[in-house]
ROKE-960126 format. One record per residue (C-alpha): x, y, z; residue in three letters. Coordinates in pm, whole numbers, plus 50000, padded with zeros to 5 digits. Layout:
// residues N
XYZala ...
// end
This chain:
// residues 257
500005000050000unk 502915023550052unk 505425040549824unk 508095060450008unk 505985058550324unk 502805072150167unk 499455054850161unk 497775057749821unk 495415039749585unk 496485060849288unk 498655044149024unk 500125077748917unk 501535080349270unk 502795045149334unk 504205038948986unk 506665061448803unk 506165044548466unk 503385066248328unk 502525083248002unk 500385114447981unk 498535137147744unk 496635169347803unk 493645183247613unk 493625216047802unk 490985205548054unk 491795169148131unk 495205153448185unk 495315116448101unk 497715091848266unk 498085055248177unk 500005030048386unk 500534993448303unk 501574971848597unk 502934939248460unk 503714907948662unk 507294918748742unk 506264953648850unk 503334939349045unk 505684918149256unk 508104946949304unk 505454971949416unk 503124946949585unk 500344960949370unk 497704943249162unk 498644936448803unk 496614954948542unk 496034986748349unk 495255019648524unk 493935051248359unk 493615084148547unk 491785115148429unk 492845146248621unk 490895178748610unk 490225208548836unk 486655211348706unk 485005198049023unk 487125218349265unk 486475250049067unk 482725242949075unk 482475246348697unk 479285225948659unk 478995235748293unk 482125214948237unk 480845183348409unk 479325169148090unk 482705170247920unk 484325151448208unk 481505125748209unk 481855120147835unk 485615114947864unk 485245091848164unk 482435072847993unk 484605066947686unk 487375053947912unk 485025030548101unk 483535018147774unk 487015010047644unk 487724989347955unk 484374971647914unk 484614965747540unk 482274938047426unk 480324937747754unk 476524939147717unk 475524928048067unk 476804952548327unk 476504950848705unk 477504983448878unk 478344980949248unk 478495011049478unk 480965002949756unk 481535020650088unk 479615033350387unk 476695056050288unk 476625071050639unk 480235083150618unk 480345111750369unk 483895106950242unk 483165069950190unk 479725074550034unk 480795079149671unk 479705044149566unk 476275047949726unk 475745082349569unk 476635069049225unk 474305039249275unk 471365062549343unk 471965081449018unk 472235051648783unk 469565044248522unk 469105006548534unk 467684987748235unk 467754950548316unk 463964950148360unk 463674962448000unk 466104938847830unk 467634908448008unk 470274904047737unk 471684939247719unk 471484959048039unk 472864979748323unk 471854968948673unk 473164979849012unk 473434972649382unk 475044987249691unk 476094961749956unk 476924987050233unk 479694976350473unk 480274946650704unk 479804967551019unk 476284977350908unk 474994944950753unk 477134917750912unk 477764904950560unk 480944909450357unk 480534930350042unk 482214902049854unk 479554876849963unk 476684898949846unk 478334907749514unk 479384871949449unk 475874858449517unk 474214883849287unk 476814879649012unk 476484841649020unk 472754845948978unk 472634871448694unk 475964862948520unk 477104897948408unk 479814903348147unk 481504928648375unk 481224942048728unk 481954979148768unk 482914986949128unk 482795023249243unk 484535034549559unk 486305063349733unk 490115062249719unk 493055075149922unk 495665098449771unk 499245106949862unk 498765143549771unk 496075167049895unk 495905182749550unk 494455150849403unk 491345150749621unk 488305153149392unk 490565160849094unk 491365125648972unk 489125098148835unk 490895064448820unk 489705034648614unk 491435000848633unk 490874964748532unk 492884952248830unk 489864950549058unk 489614966149403unk 489984957749771unk 487194975049967unk 488514994750265unk 492164991850163unk 492635029450148unk 491905032550520unk 493675000250619unk 490414981250668unk 491064954750406unk 488164932650304unk 488184904150052unk 489414915649713unk 487014919549423unk 488594908549094unk 488214882448823unk 490234856949018unk 487984859049324unk 484584864849160unk 484964847148827unk 483804878248639unk 485684907148485unk 485954935948733unk 486594972148641unk 486854997048927unk 486215034448917unk 487245057149201unk 488045092349315unk 490495101149596unk 488565118549872unk 490875114050173unk 494545116650267unk 496395107150585unk 497545135150816unk 501055120350802unk 500935124150425unk 500045160850462unk 502815165550719unk 505415151050483unk 503985170350189unk 504425203850361unk 507375195350586unk 509925171150447unk 511475165250791unk 508205155850959unk 508265123751160unk 504815107451150unk 503475072951212unk 501165055450971unk 497665046951089unk 497035082651202unk 494135106151132unk 492345105550798unk 491765140150654unk 489105151450408unk 487975186350293unk 485275204750488unk 483105206350174unk 483485169150104unk 479695164950089unk 479525187549784unk 482565171349625unk 481125136449671unk 477805146249513unk 479485162849216unk 481935134449157unk 479075109449189unk 477075128248927unk 480015127748685unk 480625090348735unk 476935081248715unk 476465101648398unk 479575084948254unk 478255049848325unk 474725058248212unk 476075072647889unk 478455043847825unk 475725017647869unk 472605035147735unk 471495003247560unk 467765009747573unk 467275046447658unk 
// end
């Protein structure tokens, strides 16, 4: 989980082998973690794409559609050939910084009741502490029943730089470990564990106080496992990021609408 002492879920922070392009509004980063690099970094093997933009932080809601379109194209590329899509909103809906998955879930336009062969459906399993059931168990049971082509998991992430909060949208085919960003690791969701292709979408919404201390004071001595920090307006940021992600998924899989 750590690179140079920092806790992060962002590939652009834990891996130096990245390529980027910039269209003036969005900066695109692509990272490929092969088997050798995966063992070296102790990170899941796969492809990671990050779209960085200050649109949400600046409150430029007129620009949200552009971000959604770009993110939707990225998600669609990761899910190429997939007609049956199960979207899963991870996290704790009662904890604002961890409620991204639930907020996205509530904004999705599901279509499985209209066409059982080409659809978008969704669920939100909540967290173990609320239901007494692992997210993996709920997702696995539903997926085994409906047999989707791909599972899209949406969750809040942890960054190693305060400047990335609500400015980066990461998509990866490596799967996701719920709770890993706050050191509350649950069973990993990926093709190996579930038997279905898993694409995860996330936005960093928290950093560790030790990360901030090192960021602004290179000589700071801090222990890991300290306080988790999030912006005071995180409720607005979560809602806006959720709208962008939901619009991206709805647009990418508008089979019937």
